[in-house]
TIKOL-747794 format. One record per residue: residue number from 1; x, y, z of N, C-alpha, C, O in turn. Coordinates in steps of 0.02 Angstrom, whole numbers, padded with zeros to 5 digits. Each point is the difference from the previous one (the first is absolute). Layout:
i: NUM	n.u: X	n.v: Y	n.w: Z	ca.u: X	ca.v: Y	ca.w: Z	c.u: X	c.v: Y	c.w: Z	o.u: X	o.v: Y	o.w: Z
...
This chain:
i: 1	n.u: 00074	n.v: -00057	n.w: 00010	ca.u: -00088	ca.v: 00072	ca.w: 00001	c.u: 00046	c.v: 00068	c.w: -00005	o.u: -00009	o.v: 00050	o.w: -00035
i: 2	n.u: 00075	n.v: -00070	n.w: 00093	ca.u: 00043	ca.v: 00086	ca.w: -00024	c.u: 00034	c.v: -00023	c.w: -00050	o.u: 00037	o.v: 00046	o.w: -00016
i: 3	n.u: -00026	n.v: -00101	n.w: -00028	ca.u: 00041	ca.v: 00017	ca.w: -00062	c.u: -00046	c.v: 00036	c.w: -00066	o.u: 00018	o.v: 00047	o.w: -00035
i: 4	n.u: -00072	n.v: -00077	n.w: 00032	ca.u: -00079	ca.v: 00033	ca.w: -00026	c.u: -00011	c.v: 00068	c.w: -00010	o.u: -00002	o.v: 00040	o.w: -00047
i: 5	n.u: -00007	n.v: -00042	n.w: 00124	ca.u: 00006	ca.v: 00091	ca.w: 00018	c.u: 00067	c.v: 00050	c.w: -00001	o.u: -00019	o.v: 00055	o.w: 00018
i: 6	n.u: 00076	n.v: -00054	n.w: -00030	ca.u: 00062	ca.v: -00010	ca.w: -00017	c.u: -00009	c.v: 00017	c.w: -00068	o.u: 00011	o.v: 00057	o.w: -00019
i: 7	n.u: -00035	n.v: -00117	n.w: -00033	ca.u: -00013	ca.v: 00029	ca.w: -00076	c.u: -00024	c.v: 00029	c.w: 00006	o.u: 00016	o.v: 00038	o.w: -00046
i: 8	n.u: -00054	n.v: -00014	n.w: 00073	ca.u: -00066	ca.v: 00050	ca.w: -00001	c.u: -00001	c.v: 00072	c.w: -00012	o.u: -00040	o.v: 00036	o.w: -00029
i: 9	n.u: 00107	n.v: -00023	n.w: 00069	ca.u: 00005	ca.v: 00076	ca.w: 00053	c.u: 00051	c.v: 00009	c.w: -00037	o.u: -00011	o.v: 00055	o.w: -00024
i: 10	n.u: 00081	n.v: -00080	n.w: -00005	ca.u: 00030	ca.v: 00005	ca.w: -00004	c.u: 00002	c.v: 00031	c.w: -00075	o.u: 00055	o.v: 00022	o.w: -00015
i: 11	n.u: -00104	n.v: -00016	n.w: -00036	ca.u: -00002	ca.v: 00010	ca.w: -00045	c.u: -00043	c.v: 00059	c.w: 00023	o.u: -00023	o.v: 00020	o.w: -00054
i: 12	n.u: 00001	n.v: 00015	n.w: 00096	ca.u: -00057	ca.v: 00056	ca.w: 00036	c.u: 00066	c.v: 00038	c.w: 00010	o.u: 00015	o.v: 00050	o.w: -00032
i: 13	n.u: 00007	n.v: -00067	n.w: 00060	ca.u: 00061	ca.v: 00055	ca.w: 00051	c.u: 00057	c.v: 00000	c.w: -00066	o.u: 00041	o.v: 00036	o.w: 00030
i: 14	n.u: -00015	n.v: -00045	n.w: -00081	ca.u: 00031	ca.v: -00001	ca.w: -00051	c.u: -00044	c.v: 00054	c.w: -00042	o.u: 00016	o.v: 00058	o.w: -00011
i: 15	n.u: -00059	n.v: -00083	n.w: -00005	ca.u: -00047	ca.v: 00068	ca.w: -00039	c.u: -00018	c.v: 00065	c.w: 00044	o.u: -00025	o.v: 00045	o.w: -00034
i: 16	n.u: 00034	n.v: -00028	n.w: 00111	ca.u: 00004	ca.v: 00036	ca.w: 00020	c.u: 00060	c.v: 00028	c.w: 00022	o.u: -00004	o.v: 00058	o.w: 00021
i: 17	n.u: 00070	n.v: -00091	n.w: -00020	ca.u: 00033	ca.v: 00032	ca.w: -00008	c.u: 00044	c.v: 00011	c.w: -00064	o.u: 00050	o.v: 00035	o.w: 00003
i: 18	n.u: -00071	n.v: -00068	n.w: -00064	ca.u: 00026	ca.v: 00062	ca.w: -00064	c.u: -00063	c.v: 00036	c.w: -00010	o.u: -00011	o.v: -00002	o.w: -00060
i: 19	n.u: -00036	n.v: 00033	n.w: 00090	ca.u: -00029	ca.v: 00062	ca.w: -00019	c.u: 00034	c.v: 00038	c.w: 00072	o.u: -00023	o.v: 00051	o.w: 00027
i: 20	n.u: 00047	n.v: -00066	n.w: -00018	ca.u: 00028	ca.v: 00070	ca.w: 00109	c.u: 00061	c.v: 00024	c.w: -00066	o.u: 00008	o.v: 00060	o.w: -00013
i: 21	n.u: 00034	n.v: -00114	n.w: -00024	ca.u: 00022	ca.v: 00003	ca.w: -00031	c.u: 00007	c.v: 00057	c.w: -00062	o.u: 00028	o.v: 00055	o.w: 00003
i: 22	n.u: -00068	n.v: -00092	n.w: -00068	ca.u: -00021	ca.v: 00056	ca.w: -00039	c.u: -00024	c.v: 00043	c.w: 00008	o.u: -00013	o.v: 00022	o.w: -00056
i: 23	n.u: -00015	n.v: 00030	n.w: 00114	ca.u: -00004	ca.v: 00057	ca.w: 00050	c.u: 00021	c.v: 00042	c.w: -00002	o.u: -00016	o.v: 00056	o.w: -00017
i: 24	n.u: 00092	n.v: -00100	n.w: 00052	ca.u: 00062	ca.v: 00029	ca.w: 00039	c.u: 00044	c.v: 00036	c.w: -00075	o.u: 00012	o.v: 00060	o.w: -00007
i: 25	n.u: 00007	n.v: -00114	n.w: -00044	ca.u: 00017	ca.v: 00035	ca.w: -00049	c.u: -00018	c.v: 00055	c.w: -00032	o.u: 00029	o.v: 00050	o.w: -00023
i: 26	n.u: -00096	n.v: -00074	n.w: 00027	ca.u: -00050	ca.v: 00066	ca.w: -00056	c.u: 00011	c.v: 00076	c.w: 00027	o.u: 00014	o.v: 00046	o.w: -00038
i: 27	n.u: -00022	n.v: -00037	n.w: 00114	ca.u: 00033	ca.v: 00064	ca.w: 00034	c.u: 00104	c.v: -00028	c.w: -00013	o.u: 00042	o.v: 00036	o.w: -00028
i: 28	n.u: -00037	n.v: -00060	n.w: 00039	ca.u: 00071	ca.v: 00005	ca.w: -00017	c.u: 00028	c.v: 00036	c.w: -00066	o.u: 00046	o.v: 00040	o.w: 00005
i: 29	n.u: -00073	n.v: -00053	n.w: -00060	ca.u: -00006	ca.v: -00002	ca.w: -00067	c.u: -00032	c.v: 00076	c.w: -00012	o.u: 00020	o.v: 00036	o.w: -00046
i: 30	n.u: -00089	n.v: -00011	n.w: 00107	ca.u: -00003	ca.v: 00062	ca.w: -00020	c.u: 00019	c.v: 00056	c.w: 00024	o.u: -00026	o.v: 00055	o.w: -00015
i: 31	n.u: 00098	n.v: -00068	n.w: 00077	ca.u: 00043	ca.v: 00042	ca.w: 00020	c.u: 00055	c.v: -00007	c.w: -00030	o.u: 00033	o.v: 00049	o.w: 00014
i: 32	n.u: 00001	n.v: -00089	n.w: -00052	ca.u: 00068	ca.v: -00020	ca.w: -00019	c.u: -00007	c.v: 00044	c.w: -00021	o.u: -00052	o.v: 00033	o.w: 00000
i: 33	n.u: 00126	n.v: -00012	n.w: -00036	ca.u: 00029	ca.v: 00047	ca.w: -00063	c.u: 00007	c.v: -00069	c.w: -00062	o.u: 00027	o.v: -00055	o.w: 00007
i: 34	n.u: -00070	n.v: 00090	n.w: -00077	ca.u: 00025	ca.v: -00042	ca.w: -00036	c.u: 00055	c.v: -00027	c.w: -00051	o.u: 00024	o.v: 00034	o.w: -00045
i: 35	n.u: -00012	n.v: -00081	n.w: 00053	ca.u: 00088	ca.v: -00001	ca.w: -00061	c.u: -00011	c.v: 00034	c.w: -00054	o.u: -00056	o.v: 00007	o.w: -00024
i: 36	n.u: 00125	n.v: 00024	n.w: -00006	ca.u: -00009	ca.v: 00041	ca.w: -00029	c.u: 00003	c.v: -00041	c.w: -00071	o.u: 00021	o.v: -00056	o.w: -00015
i: 37	n.u: -00050	n.v: 00108	n.w: -00023	ca.u: -00008	ca.v: -00049	ca.w: -00082	c.u: 00008	c.v: 00060	c.w: -00064	o.u: -00020	o.v: 00057	o.w: -00009
i: 38	n.u: 00063	n.v: -00108	n.w: -00029	ca.u: 00050	ca.v: 00029	ca.w: -00062	c.u: -00080	c.v: -00010	c.w: -00084	o.u: -00021	o.v: -00054	o.w: -00022
i: 39	n.u: 00004	n.v: 00103	n.w: 00005	ca.u: -00060	ca.v: 00007	ca.w: -00048	c.u: 00007	c.v: 00044	c.w: -00053	o.u: -00034	o.v: 00051	o.w: 00002
i: 40	n.u: 00057	n.v: -00057	n.w: -00031	ca.u: 00010	ca.v: 00046	ca.w: -00081	c.u: -00049	c.v: -00019	c.w: -00032	o.u: -00005	o.v: -00055	o.w: -00028
i: 41	n.u: -00044	n.v: 00108	n.w: 00028	ca.u: -00027	ca.v: 00018	ca.w: -00051	c.u: 00013	c.v: 00001	c.w: -00073	o.u: -00038	o.v: -00035	o.w: -00034
i: 42	n.u: 00073	n.v: 00061	n.w: 00012	ca.u: 00022	ca.v: -00020	ca.w: -00054	c.u: 00010	c.v: -00065	c.w: -00041	o.u: -00025	o.v: -00008	o.w: -00056
i: 43	n.u: 00066	n.v: -00040	n.w: 00090	ca.u: -00019	ca.v: -00092	ca.w: 00006	c.u: -00074	c.v: 00005	c.w: -00022	o.u: -00005	o.v: -00007	o.w: -00061
i: 44	n.u: -00047	n.v: 00015	n.w: 00089	ca.u: -00052	ca.v: 00001	ca.w: -00009	c.u: -00040	c.v: 00012	c.w: -00049	o.u: -00056	o.v: -00026	o.w: -00003
i: 45	n.u: 00091	n.v: 00082	n.w: -00058	ca.u: -00074	ca.v: 00040	ca.w: -00028	c.u: -00012	c.v: -00040	c.w: -00046	o.u: -00023	o.v: 00033	o.w: -00048
i: 46	n.u: 00027	n.v: -00110	n.w: 00032	ca.u: -00055	ca.v: -00021	ca.w: -00026	c.u: -00054	c.v: -00026	c.w: 00016	o.u: -00032	o.v: -00024	o.w: -00046
i: 47	n.u: 00000	n.v: 00018	n.w: 00124	ca.u: -00031	ca.v: -00007	ca.w: 00053	c.u: -00058	c.v: 00065	c.w: -00024	o.u: 00017	o.v: 00055	o.w: -00023
i: 48	n.u: -00074	n.v: -00074	n.w: 00033	ca.u: -00028	ca.v: 00067	ca.w: 00012	c.u: -00014	c.v: 00019	c.w: 00072	o.u: -00010	o.v: -00036	o.w: 00050
i: 49	n.u: 00014	n.v: 00122	n.w: -00060	ca.u: 00017	ca.v: 00005	ca.w: 00069	c.u: -00078	c.v: -00019	c.w: 00060	o.u: 00001	o.v: -00025	o.w: 00057
i: 50	n.u: -00061	n.v: 00047	n.w: -00099	ca.u: -00055	ca.v: -00076	ca.w: 00054	c.u: 00017	c.v: -00057	c.w: 00025	o.u: -00019	o.v: -00029	o.w: 00051
i: 51	n.u: 00056	n.v: 00015	n.w: -00093	ca.u: 00042	ca.v: -00076	ca.w: 00052	c.u: -00003	c.v: 00028	c.w: 00066	o.u: -00042	o.v: -00013	o.w: 00042
i: 52	n.u: 00090	n.v: 00054	n.w: -00035	ca.u: 00023	ca.v: 00001	ca.w: 00074	c.u: -00050	c.v: 00065	c.w: 00022	o.u: -00052	o.v: 00002	o.w: 00034
i: 53	n.u: 00079	n.v: 00035	n.w: -00060	ca.u: -00070	ca.v: 00079	ca.w: 00027	c.u: -00046	c.v: -00018	c.w: 00005	o.u: -00018	o.v: -00015	o.w: -00057
i: 54	n.u: -00033	n.v: 00001	n.w: 00101	ca.u: -00062	ca.v: -00015	ca.w: -00002	c.u: -00014	c.v: 00060	c.w: 00030	o.u: -00061	o.v: 00003	o.w: 00009
i: 55	n.u: 00093	n.v: 00055	n.w: 00014	ca.u: -00026	ca.v: 00053	ca.w: 00021	c.u: -00019	c.v: 00050	c.w: -00059	o.u: -00045	o.v: 00041	o.w: 00008
i: 56	n.u: 00087	n.v: -00045	n.w: -00074	ca.u: 00002	ca.v: 00002	ca.w: -00067	c.u: -00092	c.v: -00003	c.w: -00020	o.u: -00022	o.v: 00036	o.w: -00045
i: 57	n.u: -00016	n.v: -00073	n.w: 00078	ca.u: -00062	ca.v: -00041	ca.w: -00031	c.u: -00043	c.v: 00031	c.w: 00068	o.u: -00033	o.v: 00049	o.w: -00018
i: 58	n.u: 00025	n.v: -00061	n.w: 00077	ca.u: -00057	ca.v: -00004	ca.w: 00036	c.u: 00035	c.v: 00069	c.w: 00073	o.u: -00019	o.v: 00001	o.w: 00059
i: 59	n.u: 00060	n.v: 00036	n.w: -00086	ca.u: 00010	ca.v: 00046	ca.w: 00020	c.u: 00025	c.v: 00039	c.w: 00087	o.u: 00003	o.v: 00059	o.w: 00018
i: 60	n.u: 00013	n.v: -00134	n.w: 00024	ca.u: 00000	ca.v: -00020	ca.w: 00056	c.u: 00076	c.v: 00068	c.w: 00033	o.u: 00005	o.v: 00027	o.w: 00056
i: 61	n.u: 00033	n.v: -00022	n.w: -00105	ca.u: 00061	ca.v: 00008	ca.w: 00055	c.u: 00062	c.v: 00038	c.w: -00064	o.u: -00003	o.v: -00022	o.w: -00057
i: 62	n.u: 00051	n.v: 00071	n.w: 00073	ca.u: 00059	ca.v: 00008	ca.w: -00043	c.u: 00083	c.v: -00025	c.w: 00041	o.u: 00018	o.v: -00023	o.w: 00054
i: 63	n.u: 00010	n.v: 00042	n.w: -00113	ca.u: 00056	ca.v: -00028	ca.w: 00025	c.u: 00014	c.v: -00050	c.w: 00009	o.u: -00046	o.v: -00040	o.w: -00008
i: 64	n.u: 00109	n.v: 00012	n.w: 00027	ca.u: 00033	ca.v: -00073	ca.w: 00045	c.u: -00060	c.v: -00024	c.w: -00017	o.u: -00052	o.v: 00030	o.w: -00013
i: 65	n.u: 00065	n.v: -00087	n.w: 00015	ca.u: -00035	ca.v: -00079	ca.w: 00018	c.u: -00018	c.v: 00000	c.w: 00077	o.u: -00053	o.v: 00000	o.w: 00032
i: 66	n.u: 00125	n.v: 00001	n.w: -00017	ca.u: 00008	ca.v: 00004	ca.w: 00065	c.u: -00056	c.v: 00045	c.w: 00075	o.u: -00016	o.v: -00014	o.w: 00057
i: 67	n.u: 00008	n.v: 00063	n.w: -00099	ca.u: -00028	ca.v: 00071	ca.w: 00032	c.u: -00064	c.v: -00043	c.w: 00018	o.u: 00001	o.v: -00007	o.w: 00061
i: 68	n.u: -00047	n.v: -00020	n.w: -00085	ca.u: -00049	ca.v: -00021	ca.w: 00021	c.u: 00015	c.v: -00077	c.w: 00021	o.u: -00039	o.v: -00028	o.w: 00039
i: 69	n.u: 00066	n.v: 00012	n.w: -00052	ca.u: -00028	ca.v: -00103	ca.w: 00012	c.u: 00040	c.v: 00001	c.w: 00048	o.u: 00003	o.v: -00056	o.w: 00026
i: 70	n.u: 00038	n.v: 00102	n.w: 00004	ca.u: 00050	ca.v: -00038	ca.w: 00066	c.u: -00049	c.v: 00084	c.w: 00060	o.u: 00014	o.v: 00002	o.w: 00059
i: 71	n.u: -00054	n.v: 00043	n.w: -00084	ca.u: -00037	ca.v: 00026	ca.w: 00059	c.u: -00068	c.v: -00017	c.w: -00009	o.u: -00038	o.v: -00006	o.w: 00048
i: 72	n.u: 00024	n.v: 00000	n.w: -00091	ca.u: -00069	ca.v: -00026	ca.w: -00009	c.u: -00035	c.v: -00055	c.w: 00057	o.u: 00022	o.v: -00058	o.w: -00007
i: 73	n.u: -00058	n.v: 00064	n.w: 00045	ca.u: -00002	ca.v: -00073	ca.w: 00064	c.u: -00016	c.v: -00054	c.w: -00038	o.u: 00026	o.v: -00055	o.w: 00006
i: 74	n.u: -00092	n.v: 00078	n.w: -00067	ca.u: -00037	ca.v: -00032	ca.w: -00020	c.u: 00058	c.v: -00044	c.w: -00038	o.u: -00014	o.v: -00059	o.w: 00007
i: 75	n.u: 00072	n.v: 00067	n.w: -00042	ca.u: 00022	ca.v: -00049	ca.w: -00040	c.u: 00092	c.v: -00039	c.w: 00036	o.u: 00035	o.v: -00048	o.w: -00014
i: 76	n.u: -00032	n.v: 00120	n.w: 00075	ca.u: 00092	ca.v: 00000	ca.w: -00005	c.u: -00001	c.v: -00077	c.w: 00027	o.u: 00045	o.v: -00030	o.w: -00030
i: 77	n.u: -00070	n.v: 00000	n.w: 00062	ca.u: 00005	ca.v: -00104	ca.w: 00003	c.u: 00005	c.v: -00019	c.w: -00069	o.u: 00029	o.v: -00050	o.w: -00022
i: 78	n.u: -00054	n.v: 00088	n.w: -00005	ca.u: -00009	ca.v: -00042	ca.w: -00064	c.u: 00082	c.v: -00003	c.w: -00030	o.u: 00025	o.v: -00052	o.w: -00021
i: 79	n.u: 00017	n.v: 00129	n.w: 00024	ca.u: 00072	ca.v: 00022	ca.w: -00044	c.u: 00010	c.v: -00070	c.w: -00017	o.u: -00038	o.v: -00027	o.w: -00040
i: 80	n.u: 00070	n.v: 00006	n.w: 00059	ca.u: 00046	ca.v: -00052	ca.w: -00043	c.u: -00019	c.v: -00079	c.w: -00028	o.u: 00039	o.v: -00045	o.w: -00015
i: 81	n.u: -00114	n.v: 00046	n.w: 00016	ca.u: -00019	ca.v: -00061	ca.w: -00030	c.u: -00006	c.v: 00045	c.w: -00065	o.u: 00025	o.v: -00010	o.w: -00055
i: 82	n.u: -00071	n.v: 00069	n.w: 00082	ca.u: -00031	ca.v: 00034	ca.w: -00095	c.u: 00073	c.v: 00011	c.w: -00043	o.u: 00012	o.v: -00021	o.w: -00057
i: 83	n.u: 00031	n.v: 00056	n.w: 00098	ca.u: 00057	ca.v: 00017	ca.w: -00044	c.u: 00031	c.v: -00062	c.w: -00037	o.u: 00017	o.v: 00000	o.w: -00059
i: 84	n.u: -00011	n.v: -00060	n.w: 00109	ca.u: 00036	ca.v: -00065	ca.w: -00047	c.u: -00044	c.v: -00037	c.w: -00026	o.u: 00027	o.v: -00052	o.w: -00018
i: 85	n.u: -00089	n.v: 00051	n.w: 00005	ca.u: -00060	ca.v: -00011	ca.w: -00034	c.u: -00002	c.v: 00032	c.w: -00052	o.u: -00026	o.v: -00032	o.w: -00045
i: 86	n.u: 00048	n.v: 00099	n.w: 00025	ca.u: -00011	ca.v: 00026	ca.w: -00035	c.u: 00059	c.v: 00012	c.w: -00021	o.u: -00008	o.v: -00025	o.w: -00056
i: 87	n.u: 00067	n.v: 00045	n.w: 00056	ca.u: 00077	ca.v: 00011	ca.w: -00032	c.u: 00049	c.v: -00059	c.w: -00005	o.u: 00031	o.v: -00008	o.w: -00053
i: 88	n.u: -00023	n.v: -00037	n.w: 00106	ca.u: 00017	ca.v: -00070	ca.w: -00013	c.u: -00062	c.v: -00035	c.w: -00058	o.u: 00012	o.v: 00004	o.w: -00061
i: 89	n.u: -00063	n.v: -00029	n.w: 00082	ca.u: -00067	ca.v: -00019	ca.w: -00057	c.u: 00020	c.v: 00002	c.w: -00052	o.u: 00019	o.v: -00048	o.w: -00034
i: 90	n.u: -00023	n.v: 00118	n.w: 00016	ca.u: 00026	ca.v: 00032	ca.w: -00080	c.u: 00042	c.v: -00060	c.w: -00025	o.u: -00014	o.v: -00052	o.w: -00030
i: 91	n.u: 00077	n.v: 00082	n.w: 00055	ca.u: 00078	ca.v: -00024	ca.w: -00012	c.u: -00030	c.v: -00078	c.w: 00000	o.u: 00013	o.v: -00030	o.w: -00053
i: 92	n.u: -00038	n.v: 00004	n.w: 00084	ca.u: 00014	ca.v: -00086	ca.w: -00001	c.u: -00057	c.v: -00044	c.w: -00070	o.u: -00006	o.v: -00058	o.w: -00021
i: 93	n.u: -00027	n.v: 00130	n.w: 00006	ca.u: -00072	ca.v: -00020	ca.w: -00069	c.u: 00037	c.v: 00012	c.w: -00054	o.u: -00001	o.v: -00029	o.w: -00055
i: 94	n.u: 00056	n.v: 00107	n.w: 00086	ca.u: 00007	ca.v: -00006	ca.w: -00077	c.u: 00081	c.v: -00055	c.w: -00018	o.u: 00010	o.v: -00012	o.w: -00060
i: 95	n.u: 00018	n.v: -00003	n.w: 00088	ca.u: 00045	ca.v: -00055	ca.w: 00027	c.u: -00027	c.v: -00055	c.w: -00037	o.u: 00033	o.v: -00028	o.w: -00043
i: 96	n.u: -00104	n.v: 00009	n.w: 00062	ca.u: -00050	ca.v: -00063	ca.w: -00026	c.u: -00012	c.v: -00003	c.w: -00063	o.u: -00004	o.v: -00048	o.w: -00037
i: 97	n.u: -00005	n.v: 00130	n.w: 00023	ca.u: -00015	ca.v: 00010	ca.w: -00088	c.u: 00046	c.v: -00031	c.w: -00043	o.u: -00005	o.v: -00034	o.w: -00052
i: 98	n.u: 00057	n.v: 00059	n.w: 00093	ca.u: 00071	ca.v: 00006	ca.w: -00053	c.u: 00031	c.v: 00076	c.w: -00030	o.u: 00034	o.v: 00009	o.w: -00050
i: 99	n.u: -00058	n.v: 00036	n.w: 00095	ca.u: 00027	ca.v: 00065	ca.w: -00020	c.u: 00009	c.v: -00010	c.w: 00047	o.u: -00010	o.v: -00042	o.w: 00044
i: 100	n.u: 00054	n.v: 00135	n.w: -00061	ca.u: 00053	ca.v: 00045	ca.w: 00059	c.u: -00034	c.v: -00004	c.w: 00030	o.u: -00059	o.v: 00009	o.w: -00015
i: 101	n.u: 00090	n.v: -00034	n.w: 00101	ca.u: -00020	ca.v: 00021	ca.w: 00054	c.u: 00042	c.v: 00027	c.w: 00050	o.u: 00056	o.v: 00014	o.w: -00022
i: 102	n.u: -00062	n.v: -00003	n.w: 00080	ca.u: 00054	ca.v: 00012	ca.w: 00073	c.u: 00013	c.v: -00041	c.w: 00032	o.u: -00010	o.v: -00057	o.w: -00021
i: 103	n.u: 00039	n.v: 00068	n.w: 00085	ca.u: 00013	ca.v: -00039	ca.w: 00049	c.u: -00045	c.v: -00056	c.w: 00025	o.u: -00043	o.v: 00019	o.w: 00040
i: 104	n.u: 00043	n.v: -00066	n.w: -00051	ca.u: -00017	ca.v: -00072	ca.w: 00024	c.u: -00019	c.v: -00024	c.w: 00053	o.u: -00052	o.v: -00017	o.w: 00027
i: 105	n.u: 00127	n.v: 00022	n.w: -00011	ca.u: 00016	ca.v: -00061	ca.w: 00079	c.u: 00039	c.v: 00034	c.w: 00060	o.u: -00020	o.v: -00010	o.w: 00058
i: 106	n.u: 00083	n.v: 00055	n.w: -00072	ca.u: 00023	ca.v: 00027	ca.w: 00042	c.u: -00030	c.v: 00072	c.w: 00018	o.u: -00007	o.v: 00049	o.w: -00036
i: 107	n.u: -00011	n.v: -00058	n.w: 00120	ca.u: -00014	ca.v: 00073	ca.w: 00009	c.u: 00035	c.v: 00048	c.w: 00030	o.u: -00016	o.v: 00029	o.w: 00052
i: 108	n.u: 00072	n.v: -00017	n.w: -00090	ca.u: 00071	ca.v: 00073	ca.w: 00006	c.u: -00017	c.v: 00027	c.w: -00080	o.u: 00012	o.v: 00056	o.w: -00020
i: 109	n.u: -00034	n.v: -00093	n.w: -00006	ca.u: -00013	ca.v: 00013	ca.w: -00106	c.u: -00058	c.v: 00083	c.w: 00020	o.u: 00004	o.v: 00052	o.w: -00033
i: 110	n.u: -00042	n.v: -00060	n.w: 00082	ca.u: -00040	ca.v: 00032	ca.w: 00011	c.u: -00016	c.v: 00042	c.w: 00075	o.u: -00036	o.v: 00049	o.w: 00010
i: 111	n.u: 00070	n.v: -00080	n.w: 00027	ca.u: -00022	ca.v: 00031	ca.w: 00053	c.u: 00089	c.v: 00051	c.w: 00006	o.u: 00029	o.v: -00014	o.w: 00052
i: 112	n.u: 00006	n.v: 00062	n.w: -00094	ca.u: 00057	ca.v: 00059	ca.w: 00056	c.u: -00026	c.v: 00053	c.w: -00040	o.u: -00031	o.v: 00011	o.w: -00051
i: 113	n.u: 00063	n.v: 00021	n.w: 00105	ca.u: -00031	ca.v: 00079	ca.w: -00001	c.u: 00011	c.v: 00022	c.w: -00059	o.u: 00052	o.v: -00003	o.w: -00032
i: 114	n.u: -00135	n.v: 00042	n.w: 00008	ca.u: 00021	ca.v: 00044	ca.w: -00075	c.u: -00005	c.v: 00072	c.w: 00000	o.u: -00046	o.v: 00006	o.w: 00040
i: 115	n.u: 00060	n.v: 00046	n.w: -00054	ca.u: -00001	ca.v: 00068	ca.w: 00008	c.u: -00067	c.v: 00012	c.w: -00043	o.u: -00037	o.v: 00041	o.w: 00027
i: 116	n.u: 00014	n.v: -00065	n.w: -00085	ca.u: -00029	ca.v: 00022	ca.w: -00057	c.u: -00058	c.v: -00022	c.w: 00005	o.u: 00000	o.v: -00041	o.w: -00046
i: 117	n.u: -00046	n.v: 00039	n.w: 00066	ca.u: -00048	ca.v: -00068	ca.w: 00013	c.u: -00058	c.v: 00022	c.w: -00071	o.u: -00048	o.v: -00037	o.w: -00013
């Protein structure tokens, strides 16, 4: 009986611990400094501006992407996921299509300081 009870309670405890860890990670990311990002618009001139700059269509902001995505509490916990899906996801998709593509493997290829965003 005690083994059955343990088998039933252990997953519940692990789920609870996972939820707490997830909340802690979200709070830590919200207050953390973002890693620097290298981005050259001239390397992306074949891509429509609207593919990345949704604010051109929905008029939600001006300035750098990080200005809103880091300070707006409705999206700041998602900033890392959003940019990895957008940037890295596009590079991987272009690579799969056999097109020119940007970095897909090494973090340092994107996460270096860039004075000219």
